[in-house]
N, C-alpha and C positions, 0 to 999 in steps of 0.2 A: 504494499500499499504506499502511496506517495508520501503521505503525511505521517507515517508510522503511528497511526492511531491504534494503540492496543486495545482500547476500550471498544471501539468499533469492530475491530477484528474479533474480539471475544463475542460480541453480539451475533456476528455472522456465524462463528463457529457453533454458537448455542442454537441458532435457528436451523442450520443444516444438519445438526445432530438431534433435533427434536424428533421424538418417535412418532409423532402425529404427522410429520411431513411426508407427503406422497410425491414420488418422482413419476411423471407421466410419460410414457414413450410417445414420440411424434409419429403415430401411425397414420395410415391413409385416412381414417375416419376423422382423426383430430385435424389433419391438414385440410380436409375438404370443408369441415365446419369453420376452421379459421379463414378460408378463402371467402366463405359466405359472409361471415361476421364482418371481415375487412370491407367487403363491397357495400354491405347494408348499413353499417354504422361508421363508415369511415375511419376505422381504427388503424393504427400503424401496424405493420406486420407482427412485431413482437407482442404487442398488446393483443391482437387477433389470436395469436397462438396461445397465449396464457388463458384468455377467456374461453376458447374452444377446449383446451385441456380440462378446465374446471367443469364446464358444461357436459362434456362427453363422459368424463369419469364419475362425476357425481353432481348432478344438477342441484341438489339440496345443500351442497356444501357452502360454506361462507368464503367469499373471495375478498381478502384483506388487501387493501391498497391505499396508497396516497394520492392516486391518479384519478382525477374526475372523468377522464375519457370513458372508463369502464361503466359509468353510470348510464350511458346511452344503450347499453345492451339489456333489453327488458327482463330476460330470464335469469340473468346473473345476479346472484345474491351479494351485492357489494356492501362491504363494511369499511367505510372510509375512515382513515386515520390521519392525523396530522403528523408530519415528520418532525423530529427534534431538530432544532436549529441551534 
């Protein structure tokens, strides 16, 4: 990390080691859903992939983000957080 922020690095480590974290493979179903979401809701490609991954694997799951763009996707259960500054 550029700024050698050990606190931030620790938070990333905790996040990626959380037993509730689900890693979703980018299979054809997710990619096709992402393409549709990108076109319908004008999402950037990375955002469309994240939304499609969530909706494809567990539509009832919470999608936690600090990005307002995801609120455009009607079936995505967005939980908006404010980033620490």
